[in-house]
Residue frames as a rotation matrix with the C-alpha (Angstrom) as fourth column:
MET 1
0.407 0.782 -0.472 143.58
0.834 -0.529 -0.156 -24.84
-0.372 -0.330 -0.867 151.62
ASN 2
-0.008 -0.516 -0.857 146.16
0.006 -0.857 0.516 -22.25
-1.000 -0.001 0.010 150.81
THR 3
-0.891 -0.339 0.302 146.33
0.260 0.163 0.952 -23.52
-0.372 0.927 -0.057 147.25
ARG 4
-0.179 0.909 0.376 142.53
0.980 0.133 0.146 -23.24
0.083 0.394 -0.915 146.79
ILE 5
0.517 0.317 -0.795 142.54
0.505 -0.863 -0.015 -19.70
-0.691 -0.394 -0.606 148.22
HIS 6
-0.418 -0.788 -0.452 145.38
-0.020 -0.490 0.872 -18.76
-0.908 0.373 0.189 145.92
ARG 7
-0.810 0.159 0.565 143.55
0.583 0.324 0.745 -20.13
-0.065 0.933 -0.355 142.83
LEU 8
0.234 0.969 -0.081 140.37
0.966 -0.241 -0.096 -18.32
-0.112 -0.055 -0.992 143.83
ALA 9
0.269 -0.220 -0.938 142.23
0.215 -0.935 0.281 -15.04
-0.939 -0.277 -0.204 144.20
VAL 10
-0.787 -0.617 -0.018 143.83
0.077 -0.127 0.989 -15.44
-0.612 0.777 0.148 140.75
THR 11
-0.499 0.686 0.530 140.44
0.862 0.325 0.390 -16.21
0.096 0.651 -0.753 139.18
LEU 12
0.481 0.704 -0.523 138.82
0.771 -0.623 -0.130 -13.18
-0.417 -0.341 -0.843 140.82
ALA 13
-0.108 -0.621 -0.776 141.66
0.019 -0.782 0.623 -10.94
-0.994 0.052 0.097 139.66
ALA 14
-0.907 -0.236 0.350 141.40
0.315 0.173 0.933 -12.17
-0.281 0.956 -0.083 136.08
THR 15
-0.108 0.964 0.244 137.65
0.993 0.091 0.078 -11.69
0.053 0.251 -0.967 136.14
ALA 16
0.479 0.256 -0.839 138.07
0.484 -0.875 0.009 -8.11
-0.732 -0.411 -0.543 137.35
VAL 17
-0.406 -0.769 -0.494 140.77
-0.058 -0.517 0.854 -7.25
-0.912 0.375 0.165 134.79
LEU 18
-0.633 0.102 0.768 138.98
0.707 0.480 0.519 -8.71
-0.315 0.871 -0.376 131.72
PRO 19
0.477 0.862 0.173 136.09
0.864 -0.425 -0.269 -6.17
-0.158 0.278 -0.948 131.57
LEU 20
0.498 -0.364 -0.787 138.57
-0.007 -0.909 0.416 -3.34
-0.867 -0.202 -0.455 132.03
THR 21
-0.598 -0.782 0.174 140.65
0.108 0.137 0.985 -4.64
-0.794 0.608 0.002 129.14
LEU 22
-0.332 0.565 0.755 137.64
0.938 0.284 0.200 -5.05
-0.102 0.775 -0.624 126.88
SER 23
0.679 0.613 -0.405 136.39
0.608 -0.778 -0.158 -1.62
-0.412 -0.139 -0.901 127.84
ALA 24
0.088 -0.752 -0.653 139.78
-0.137 -0.659 0.740 -0.07
-0.987 0.024 -0.161 127.04
CYS 25
-0.759 -0.369 0.536 139.97
0.409 0.370 0.834 -1.84
-0.506 0.853 -0.130 123.67
SER 26
0.071 0.888 0.454 136.43
0.995 -0.032 -0.093 -0.82
-0.068 0.458 -0.886 122.82
GLY 27
0.649 0.127 -0.750 137.23
0.289 -0.953 0.088 2.79
-0.704 -0.274 -0.655 123.74
ASP 28
-0.382 -0.883 -0.273 140.32
-0.046 -0.277 0.960 2.84
-0.923 0.379 0.065 121.53
LYS 29
-0.667 0.152 0.730 138.46
0.721 0.382 0.579 1.53
-0.191 0.912 -0.364 118.51
SER 30
0.438 0.899 0.005 135.62
0.885 -0.430 -0.176 3.95
-0.156 0.081 -0.984 119.03
GLY 31
0.412 -0.368 -0.834 138.07
0.072 -0.899 0.432 6.80
-0.908 -0.238 -0.344 119.41
ASP 32
-0.684 -0.714 0.149 139.94
0.172 0.041 0.984 5.84
-0.709 0.699 0.095 116.26
SER 33
-0.355 0.639 0.682 136.73
0.935 0.236 0.266 5.54
0.009 0.732 -0.681 114.33
GLY 34
0.639 0.614 -0.464 135.52
0.653 -0.751 -0.095 8.86
-0.406 -0.242 -0.881 115.67
ASP 35
0.013 -0.726 -0.688 138.77
-0.055 -0.688 0.724 10.58
-0.998 0.029 -0.049 114.82
SER 36
-0.777 -0.327 0.538 138.75
0.447 0.315 0.837 9.06
-0.443 0.891 -0.099 111.36
ASN 37
0.028 0.882 0.471 135.21
0.998 -0.049 0.033 10.13
0.052 0.469 -0.882 110.67
SER 38
0.677 0.261 -0.688 135.65
0.431 -0.898 0.084 13.61
-0.596 -0.354 -0.721 112.07
SER 39
-0.245 -0.842 -0.480 138.81
-0.078 -0.477 0.876 14.18
-0.966 0.252 0.051 110.05
SER 40
-0.784 -0.082 0.616 137.46
0.552 0.361 0.751 12.78
-0.284 0.929 -0.237 106.81
LYS 41
0.189 0.967 0.174 134.09
0.962 -0.147 -0.229 14.51
-0.196 0.210 -0.958 106.88
PRO 42
0.549 -0.018 -0.836 135.41
0.054 -0.997 0.057 18.09
-0.834 -0.076 -0.546 107.13
SER 43
-0.550 -0.832 -0.067 137.99
-0.068 -0.035 0.997 17.24
-0.832 0.553 -0.038 104.50
ALA 44
-0.548 0.417 0.725 135.33
0.822 0.431 0.373 16.02
-0.157 0.800 -0.579 102.07
SER 45
0.546 0.804 -0.235 133.18
0.765 -0.593 -0.253 19.03
-0.342 -0.042 -0.939 102.81
GLN 46
0.256 -0.554 -0.793 136.09
-0.100 -0.831 0.548 21.41
-0.962 -0.061 -0.268 102.41
SER 47
-0.738 -0.565 0.369 137.15
0.252 0.276 0.928 19.76
-0.626 0.778 -0.062 99.18
SER 48
-0.121 0.790 0.601 133.67
0.990 0.141 0.015 20.08
-0.073 0.597 -0.799 97.75
GLY 49
0.707 0.380 -0.596 133.53
0.429 -0.901 -0.064 23.73
-0.562 -0.210 -0.800 98.75
ASP 50
-0.151 -0.864 -0.480 136.94
-0.126 -0.465 0.876 24.46
-0.981 0.193 -0.038 97.27
MET 51
-0.709 -0.105 0.697 136.03
0.601 0.426 0.676 22.82
-0.368 0.899 -0.239 94.00
GLY 52
0.321 0.914 0.248 132.82
0.940 -0.277 -0.199 24.77
-0.113 0.297 -0.948 93.77
GLY 53
0.603 -0.140 -0.785 134.62
0.117 -0.958 0.261 28.05
-0.789 -0.250 -0.562 94.47
SER 54
-0.480 -0.877 -0.020 137.32
0.038 -0.044 0.998 27.32
-0.876 0.479 0.055 91.94
THR 55
-0.456 0.384 0.803 134.81
0.877 0.345 0.334 26.51
-0.149 0.857 -0.494 89.23
GLY 56
0.634 0.749 -0.193 132.86
0.722 -0.662 -0.200 29.68
-0.277 -0.013 -0.961 89.95
ASP 57
0.296 -0.606 -0.738 135.97
-0.075 -0.785 0.615 31.86
-0.952 -0.127 -0.278 89.83
THR 58
-0.674 -0.598 0.435 137.12
0.337 0.275 0.900 30.32
-0.657 0.753 0.016 86.56
THR 59
-0.105 0.734 0.671 133.78
0.995 0.077 0.071 30.92
0.001 0.674 -0.738 84.88
ALA 60
0.772 0.531 -0.351 133.39
0.569 -0.822 0.008 34.45
-0.284 -0.206 -0.937 86.17
MET 61
0.607 -0.577 -0.546 136.90
-0.193 -0.774 0.603 35.76
-0.771 -0.260 -0.581 85.86
ASP 62
-0.274 -0.938 0.214 138.91
-0.077 0.244 0.967 33.86
-0.959 0.248 -0.139 83.28
GLN 63
-0.138 0.274 0.952 136.75
0.842 0.539 -0.033 33.50
-0.522 0.796 -0.305 80.18
PRO 64
-0.977 -0.119 -0.179 136.77
-0.003 -0.824 0.567 36.00
-0.215 0.554 0.804 77.29
PHE 65
-0.150 0.984 0.096 133.31
0.696 0.174 -0.696 37.27
-0.702 -0.038 -0.711 76.39
GLY 66
-0.108 0.238 -0.965 131.57
-0.400 -0.899 -0.176 39.22
-0.910 0.367 0.192 73.64
PRO 67
0.790 0.600 0.124 130.28
-0.126 0.357 -0.926 38.71
-0.600 0.716 0.358 70.09
ALA 68
0.638 -0.586 -0.500 133.65
-0.724 -0.237 -0.647 39.28
0.261 0.775 -0.576 68.40
CYS 69
-0.062 -0.692 0.719 135.34
-0.803 0.462 0.376 36.53
-0.593 -0.554 -0.584 70.41
SER 70
0.596 0.371 0.712 133.91
0.035 0.874 -0.484 33.95
-0.802 0.313 0.508 68.00
ALA 71
0.961 -0.244 -0.131 136.18
-0.178 -0.180 -0.968 35.35
0.213 0.953 -0.216 65.26
VAL 72
0.225 -0.920 0.321 139.34
-0.944 -0.125 0.306 34.68
-0.241 -0.372 -0.896 67.26
PRO 73
-0.048 -0.307 -0.950 141.26
-0.628 0.749 -0.210 31.65
0.777 0.587 -0.229 65.92
LYS 74
0.885 0.458 0.076 140.68
-0.367 0.590 0.719 28.45
0.285 -0.665 0.690 67.87
ASN 75
0.725 -0.689 0.003 144.30
0.610 0.643 0.463 27.33
-0.321 -0.334 0.886 67.68
GLY 76
0.180 -0.788 0.588 147.77
0.829 -0.201 -0.522 28.76
0.530 0.582 0.617 67.22
ALA 77
-0.714 -0.633 -0.297 149.44
0.693 -0.584 -0.423 32.00
0.094 -0.508 0.856 68.27
GLY 78
-0.798 0.435 0.417 146.34
-0.276 -0.879 0.389 34.07
0.536 0.195 0.821 67.55
SER 79
0.079 0.823 -0.562 144.05
0.394 0.492 0.776 31.96
0.916 -0.283 -0.286 69.74
PHE 80
0.760 0.246 0.601 143.20
-0.408 -0.539 0.737 32.91
0.505 -0.806 -0.309 73.31
ASP 81
0.885 -0.466 0.002 145.65
0.320 0.610 0.725 30.33
-0.339 -0.641 0.689 74.62
GLY 82
0.215 -0.839 0.500 148.34
0.936 0.030 -0.352 31.49
0.280 0.544 0.791 72.22
MET 83
0.283 -0.049 0.958 147.87
0.065 -0.995 -0.070 35.19
0.957 0.082 -0.278 73.04
ALA 84
0.972 0.157 0.175 148.15
-0.162 -0.093 0.982 34.40
0.170 -0.983 -0.065 76.75
LYS 85
0.604 -0.796 -0.029 151.74
0.745 0.552 0.374 33.26
-0.281 -0.248 0.927 76.21
ASP 86
-0.209 -0.697 0.686 152.98
0.880 -0.440 -0.179 36.45
0.426 0.566 0.706 74.50
PRO 87
-0.629 -0.001 -0.777 153.34
0.436 -0.828 -0.352 40.08
-0.643 -0.560 0.522 75.65
VAL 88
0.136 0.967 -0.216 150.54
0.277 -0.246 -0.929 42.30
-0.951 0.067 -0.302 74.42
ALA 89
0.152 -0.079 -0.985 152.01
-0.781 -0.621 -0.071 43.87
-0.606 0.780 -0.156 71.26
THR 90
-0.848 -0.486 -0.213 153.23
-0.522 0.694 0.497 40.50
-0.094 0.532 -0.842 70.04
ALA 91
-0.635 0.686 0.355 149.93
0.418 0.691 -0.590 38.86
-0.650 -0.226 -0.726 70.95
ALA 92
0.265 0.767 -0.584 147.97
-0.143 -0.568 -0.811 41.52
-0.954 0.298 -0.041 69.04
SER 93
-0.283 -0.463 -0.840 150.14
-0.883 -0.216 0.417 41.00
-0.375 0.860 -0.348 65.96
ASN 94
-0.992 -0.083 0.100 148.88
-0.051 0.956 0.290 37.42
-0.119 0.282 -0.952 65.82
ASN 95
-0.217 0.976 0.028 145.23
0.549 0.146 -0.823 38.51
-0.807 -0.164 -0.567 65.74
PRO 96
-0.605 -0.073 0.793 144.12
0.790 -0.186 0.585 39.46
0.105 0.980 0.170 62.19
ALA 97
0.422 0.886 0.192 141.35
0.824 -0.463 0.326 41.72
0.378 0.021 -0.926 63.50
LEU 98
0.778 -0.193 -0.598 143.95
0.310 -0.710 0.632 44.01
-0.547 -0.677 -0.493 65.14
SER 99
0.148 -0.804 0.576 146.34
0.983 0.182 0.002 44.46
-0.107 0.566 0.817 62.20
THR 100
0.379 0.017 0.925 145.67
0.380 -0.914 -0.139 48.21
0.844 0.404 -0.353 61.82
LEU 101
0.969 -0.035 0.245 146.30
-0.237 -0.413 0.879 48.77
0.071 -0.910 -0.409 65.52
VAL 102
0.574 -0.804 0.157 149.53
0.575 0.532 0.621 46.76
-0.583 -0.266 0.768 65.32
SER 103
0.134 -0.501 0.855 150.68
0.901 -0.297 -0.315 48.83
0.412 0.813 0.411 62.33
ALA 104
0.654 0.176 0.736 149.95
-0.025 -0.967 0.254 52.03
0.756 -0.184 -0.628 64.26
VAL 105
0.940 -0.336 0.065 151.86
-0.034 0.098 0.995 50.77
-0.340 -0.937 0.081 67.31
GLN 106
0.299 -0.863 0.406 154.84
0.897 0.400 0.188 49.97
-0.324 0.308 0.894 65.10
LYS 107
0.233 -0.155 0.960 154.74
0.621 -0.736 -0.269 53.43
0.748 0.659 -0.075 63.45
ALA 108
0.798 0.140 0.586 154.67
-0.293 -0.761 0.579 55.07
0.527 -0.634 -0.566 66.88
GLY 109
-0.225 -0.956 -0.190 157.61
-0.298 0.253 -0.920 52.96
0.928 -0.151 -0.342 68.09
LEU 110
0.014 0.353 0.935 155.59
-0.985 -0.157 0.074 51.58
0.173 -0.922 0.346 71.01
VAL 111
0.478 0.197 -0.856 156.12
-0.269 0.960 0.071 47.84
0.836 0.197 0.512 70.49
ASP 112
-0.401 -0.729 -0.555 158.84
0.370 0.425 -0.826 47.51
0.838 -0.536 0.099 73.12
THR 113
-0.755 0.168 0.634 157.07
-0.563 -0.662 -0.494 49.90
0.337 -0.730 0.595 75.49
LEU 114
0.275 0.955 0.111 153.92
-0.922 0.229 0.311 47.79
0.272 -0.187 0.944 75.48
ASN 115
0.479 -0.116 -0.870 155.71
-0.053 0.986 -0.161 44.44
0.876 0.123 0.466 75.51
ASN 116
-0.505 -0.802 -0.318 157.91
0.337 0.156 -0.928 45.41
0.794 -0.576 0.192 78.46
ALA 117
-0.350 0.463 0.814 155.17
-0.777 -0.629 0.024 47.00
0.523 -0.624 0.580 80.56
GLN 118
-0.917 0.028 -0.398 153.87
0.226 0.858 -0.461 45.01
0.328 -0.512 -0.794 83.50
ASP 119
-0.478 0.794 -0.375 150.24
0.810 0.234 -0.537 44.51
-0.339 -0.561 -0.755 84.51
ILE 120
-0.861 0.208 -0.464 148.49
-0.323 -0.928 0.184 46.85
-0.393 0.309 0.866 82.09
THR 121
0.029 0.888 0.460 145.11
0.509 0.382 -0.771 47.01
-0.860 0.256 -0.441 80.38
VAL 122
-0.924 -0.305 -0.232 144.79
-0.060 -0.484 0.873 47.75
-0.379 0.820 0.429 76.66
PHE 123
0.266 0.964 -0.024 141.59
0.012 -0.028 -1.000 48.85
-0.964 0.266 -0.019 74.97
ALA 124
-0.697 -0.681 0.222 142.31
0.112 0.203 0.973 47.56
-0.708 0.703 -0.065 71.47
PRO 125
0.136 0.771 -0.622 140.33
-0.661 -0.397 -0.637 48.99
-0.738 0.498 0.455 68.52
THR 126
0.217 0.033 0.976 139.51
0.499 0.855 -0.141 46.55
-0.839 0.517 0.169 65.74
ASN 127
-0.801 -0.455 0.389 140.32
0.535 -0.254 0.806 47.18
-0.268 0.854 0.447 62.08
ASP 128
-0.084 0.868 0.489 136.66
0.850 -0.193 0.489 48.19
0.519 0.457 -0.722 61.59
ALA 129
0.527 0.223 -0.820 137.04
0.724 -0.624 0.296 50.73
-0.445 -0.749 -0.490 64.39
PHE 130
-0.439 -0.769 -0.465 139.83
0.295 -0.612 0.733 52.48
-0.848 0.185 0.496 62.47
LYS 131
-0.713 0.212 0.668 137.68
0.686 0.013 0.727 52.40
0.146 0.977 -0.155 59.31
LYS 132
0.392 0.882 -0.260 135.17
0.917 -0.399 0.029 54.66
-0.078 -0.250 -0.965 61.07
ILE 133
0.126 -0.450 -0.884 137.77
0.197 -0.862 0.467 57.44
-0.972 -0.233 -0.020 60.91
PRO 134
0.945 0.209 -0.251 137.83
-0.177 -0.319 -0.931 59.29
-0.275 0.924 -0.265 57.56
LYS 135
0.681 -0.696 0.229 140.78
0.732 0.630 -0.261 58.01
0.037 0.345 0.938 55.50
ALA 136
0.302 -0.577 0.759 142.39
0.206 -0.738 -0.643 61.43
0.931 0.350 -0.104 55.13
THR 137
0.586 -0.025 0.810 142.24
-0.721 -0.472 0.507 61.99
0.370 -0.881 -0.294 58.90
LEU 138
0.931 -0.218 0.294 143.56
0.022 0.836 0.549 58.51
-0.366 -0.504 0.783 59.65
ASP 139
0.558 -0.757 0.341 146.44
0.719 0.236 -0.653 58.87
0.414 0.609 0.676 57.18
LYS 140
0.326 -0.402 0.855 147.37
-0.255 -0.909 -0.330 62.21
0.910 -0.110 -0.399 58.73
VAL 141
0.738 0.009 0.675 147.38
-0.674 0.056 0.736 60.72
-0.031 -0.998 0.048 62.23
LEU 142
0.902 -0.373 0.219 149.39
0.354 0.927 0.121 57.68
-0.248 -0.031 0.968 61.17
ASN 143
0.308 -0.817 0.487 152.07
0.721 -0.134 -0.680 60.00
0.621 0.561 0.548 59.78
ASP 144
0.211 -0.218 0.953 152.22
-0.519 -0.851 -0.079 62.23
0.828 -0.478 -0.293 62.87
LYS 145
-0.289 -0.414 -0.863 154.20
0.325 0.806 -0.495 60.24
0.901 -0.424 -0.098 65.42
ALA 146
-0.980 -0.107 0.168 153.52
-0.105 -0.441 -0.892 62.58
0.169 -0.891 0.421 68.33
GLU 147
-0.268 0.958 0.102 149.75
-0.961 -0.273 0.038 62.62
0.064 -0.088 0.994 67.75
LEU 148
0.223 0.306 -0.925 149.67
-0.390 0.898 0.204 58.88
0.894 0.315 0.319 67.06
THR 149
-0.656 -0.546 -0.521 151.55
0.282 0.463 -0.840 58.19
0.701 -0.698 -0.150 70.30
LYS 150
-0.842 0.393 0.370 149.11
-0.539 -0.580 -0.610 60.38
-0.025 -0.713 0.700 72.21
ILE 151
0.111 0.953 -0.282 146.11
-0.937 0.195 0.289 58.50
0.331 0.232 0.915 70.82
LEU 152
0.126 -0.097 -0.987 147.57
-0.111 0.988 -0.111 55.03
0.986 0.123 0.114 71.32
THR 153
-0.827 -0.491 -0.273 148.75
0.213 0.176 -0.961 55.63
0.520 -0.853 -0.041 74.89
TYR 154
-0.531 0.742 0.409 145.23
-0.843 -0.508 -0.175 56.89
0.078 -0.438 0.896 75.66
HIS 155
0.398 0.674 -0.622 144.13
-0.622 0.697 0.358 53.28
0.675 0.244 0.697 75.10
VAL 156
-0.088 -0.558 -0.825 146.42
0.336 0.763 -0.552 51.95
0.938 -0.326 0.120 77.84
VAL 157
0.723 0.314 0.616 145.75
-0.499 -0.380 0.779 51.88
0.479 -0.870 -0.118 81.59
GLY 158
-0.171 -0.984 0.045 148.64
-0.696 0.088 -0.713 51.19
0.698 -0.153 -0.700 83.95
LYS 159
-0.639 -0.018 0.769 147.01
-0.619 0.606 -0.500 48.31
-0.457 -0.796 -0.398 85.83
LYS 160
-0.925 0.336 -0.179 145.07
0.156 0.763 0.628 45.16
0.347 0.553 -0.758 85.02
LEU 161
-0.534 0.823 0.194 141.32
-0.826 -0.458 -0.330 45.75
-0.183 -0.336 0.924 85.00
THR 162
-0.874 0.367 0.318 138.81
0.350 0.930 -0.111 42.96
-0.336 0.014 -0.942 85.52
PRO 163
-0.479 0.785 0.394 135.28
0.472 -0.148 0.869 43.09
0.740 0.602 -0.299 84.07
LYS 164
0.300 0.586 -0.753 134.07
0.950 -0.109 0.294 43.98
0.090 -0.803 -0.589 87.57
ASP 165
-0.435 -0.565 -0.701 136.34
0.621 -0.752 0.221 47.05
-0.652 -0.339 0.678 87.53
LEU 166
-0.943 -0.002 0.334 134.67
0.291 -0.493 0.820 48.28
0.163 0.870 0.465 84.33
GLU 167
-0.200 0.972 -0.125 131.17
0.974 0.211 0.086 48.45
0.110 -0.105 -0.988 85.80
ASN 168
0.886 0.406 0.223 131.54
0.386 -0.913 0.131 52.09
0.257 -0.030 -0.966 86.81
GLY 169
0.348 -0.877 -0.331 135.13
0.804 0.098 0.587 53.21
-0.483 -0.470 0.739 86.54
SER 170
0.969 -0.245 0.036 137.43
-0.193 -0.838 -0.510 56.09
0.155 0.487 -0.859 85.77
PHE 171
0.635 -0.763 0.118 141.06
0.596 0.582 0.554 55.24
-0.491 -0.281 0.824 85.04
ALA 172
0.464 -0.597 -0.654 144.20
-0.551 -0.773 0.315 57.22
-0.694 0.214 -0.688 84.30
THR 173
0.963 -0.144 0.229 145.81
0.269 0.605 -0.750 56.26
-0.031 0.783 0.621 80.99
LEU 174
0.086 -0.996 -0.015 149.46
0.899 0.071 0.432 56.36
-0.429 -0.050 0.902 79.97
GLU 175
-0.187 -0.066 0.980 148.53
0.708 -0.701 0.088 59.50
0.681 0.711 0.178 78.01
LYS 176
-0.959 -0.218 -0.180 147.55
0.270 -0.513 -0.815 60.99
0.086 -0.830 0.551 81.42
SER 177
-0.490 0.859 0.150 143.87
-0.790 -0.510 0.341 61.60
0.369 0.048 0.928 80.59
GLN 178
-0.571 0.389 0.723 141.03
-0.424 0.614 -0.665 59.54
-0.703 -0.686 -0.186 82.07
VAL 179
-0.712 0.525 -0.466 138.91
-0.277 0.400 0.874 56.91
0.645 0.751 -0.140 80.35
MET 180
-0.397 0.697 0.597 135.45
-0.852 -0.038 -0.522 56.20
-0.341 -0.716 0.609 81.69
THR 181
-0.855 0.131 -0.501 133.88
-0.142 0.870 0.471 52.75
0.498 0.475 -0.726 81.67
SER 182
-0.370 0.786 0.495 130.42
-0.840 -0.057 -0.539 51.45
-0.396 -0.615 0.682 82.48
GLY 183
-0.052 0.449 -0.892 128.27
-0.708 0.613 0.350 48.35
0.704 0.650 0.286 82.08
SER 184
-0.055 0.046 0.997 127.73
-0.840 0.537 -0.071 44.93
-0.539 -0.842 0.009 83.63
GLY 185
0.666 0.352 0.657 127.70
-0.095 0.915 -0.393 41.24
-0.739 0.200 0.643 82.83
GLU 186
-0.132 -0.695 0.706 129.09
0.776 0.371 0.510 40.95
-0.617 0.616 0.491 79.30
SER 187
0.418 0.345 0.840 128.11
0.803 -0.573 -0.165 44.42
0.424 0.744 -0.517 78.08
TYR 188
0.185 -0.457 -0.870 130.51
0.668 -0.591 0.453 47.34
-0.721 -0.665 0.196 78.62
THR 189
0.741 -0.030 0.670 131.28
0.533 -0.582 -0.615 50.68
0.408 0.813 -0.415 77.00
VAL 190
-0.196 -0.852 -0.486 134.28
0.918 -0.333 0.215 52.96
-0.345 -0.404 0.847 77.16
ASN 191
-0.918 -0.137 -0.371 133.75
0.093 -0.987 0.134 56.73
-0.385 0.088 0.919 77.19
GLY 192
-0.257 0.950 -0.177 130.05
-0.292 -0.251 -0.923 56.13
-0.921 -0.186 0.342 76.66
SER 193
0.470 0.487 -0.736 130.27
-0.805 -0.106 -0.584 55.02
-0.363 0.867 0.342 73.05
ALA 194
-0.283 -0.645 -0.710 133.01
-0.828 0.538 -0.160 52.47
0.485 0.542 -0.686 72.30
LYS 195
0.723 0.634 0.274 131.60
-0.689 0.639 0.341 49.00
0.042 -0.436 0.899 72.92
VAL 196
-0.407 -0.778 0.479 133.65
-0.761 0.578 0.293 46.10
-0.504 -0.245 -0.828 74.22
VAL 197
0.427 0.581 -0.693 133.16
-0.884 0.430 -0.185 43.42
0.191 0.691 0.697 71.55
CYS 198
0.558 -0.277 -0.782 135.56
0.251 0.955 -0.158 40.86
0.791 -0.108 0.602 73.01
GLY 199
0.459 -0.291 0.839 136.60
-0.721 -0.674 0.161 41.38
0.519 -0.679 -0.519 76.61
ASN 200
0.604 -0.274 0.748 138.85
-0.636 0.401 0.660 39.84
-0.480 -0.874 0.068 79.23
VAL 201
0.879 -0.425 -0.217 141.44
0.096 0.602 -0.793 38.59
0.468 0.676 0.570 76.74
ARG 202
0.797 -0.604 0.020 144.64
-0.065 -0.052 0.996 37.65
-0.601 -0.795 -0.081 78.54
THR 203
0.640 -0.755 -0.142 148.18
-0.100 0.101 -0.990 38.20
0.762 0.648 -0.011 77.33
ALA 204
0.085 -0.682 -0.727 151.41
0.766 0.511 -0.390 37.58
0.638 -0.523 0.565 79.23
ASN 205
-0.777 -0.493 -0.392 151.46
0.629 -0.578 -0.520 41.11
0.030 -0.651 0.759 80.63
ALA 206
-0.885 0.462 -0.061 148.05
-0.462 -0.887 -0.001 42.65
-0.054 0.028 0.998 79.97
ASN 207
-0.290 0.902 0.320 144.30
0.567 0.431 -0.702 42.31
-0.771 -0.022 -0.637 80.03
VAL 208
-0.995 -0.081 -0.058 142.85
-0.007 -0.525 0.851 43.28
-0.099 0.847 0.522 76.66
TYR 209
-0.050 0.999 0.000 139.39
0.369 0.019 -0.929 44.58
-0.928 -0.046 -0.369 75.84
ILE 210
-0.827 -0.207 0.523 138.78
0.551 -0.117 0.826 44.72
-0.110 0.971 0.211 72.10
ILE 211
-0.189 0.739 -0.647 136.54
0.230 -0.607 -0.760 47.70
-0.955 -0.293 -0.056 71.24
ASP 212
0.128 0.388 0.913 134.60
0.942 0.241 -0.234 48.84
-0.310 0.890 -0.335 68.16
SER 213
0.892 0.114 0.437 135.71
0.272 -0.908 -0.319 52.49
0.360 0.403 -0.841 68.12
VAL 214
-0.186 -0.982 0.016 138.99
0.717 -0.146 -0.681 54.39
0.672 -0.115 0.732 68.44
LEU 215
0.566 0.332 -0.754 139.21
0.799 -0.444 0.405 56.43
-0.201 -0.832 -0.517 71.65
MET 216
0.100 -0.491 0.866 140.22
0.536 -0.706 -0.462 60.07
0.838 0.511 0.192 71.24
PRO 217
-0.304 -0.256 -0.918 141.80
0.938 -0.251 -0.241 62.01
-0.169 -0.934 0.316 74.13
LYS 218
0.785 0.617 0.061 140.39
0.620 -0.780 -0.089 65.45
-0.007 0.108 -0.994 74.78
GLY 219
0.760 -0.466 -0.454 142.56
-0.247 -0.852 0.461 68.40
-0.602 -0.238 -0.762 73.87
């Protein structure tokens, strides 16, 4: 009798414990699955959002723009990738369209000044921009170091400017006078007349906006 009671008690105990065990196991698996899903879903969503943001920023902020950009070499030191590796005066010397500007910078003794500056913006006139100046006037300026330095430093702003900054801006130059910018999208002007023909060009220490006219400081 005692043996039968004992066996019955053991059976009842096992029967009571089994559902609890199954319930606990089922809860653990459900919890793991829930945790896994909840952790993976935000991650996937976040990753997708990050990728979209990164792509948008790259397109909006990092690409040169303007009609004259097509004339920039595709490869080598004068390409956009090549210019990005060199300081601004060196980078400009590798771009054939800026050879007159480079010669003027050399005559003024500003190569080291520009190459050693940090986080600047240069409005760089093309060779055709210098051709708009009467030859006699240009020759006189190129042989007057003080005047040449004044003009060239008027093309340099002491901080990096993004296209967004140019939409309606006024900036102090190294020459101490202000340059005025306006525009939007891929169309900008400096001082109301000089057009940006290839903008947002990166060098190791500067943002460069190539323009179609030489800027002249007042006074």
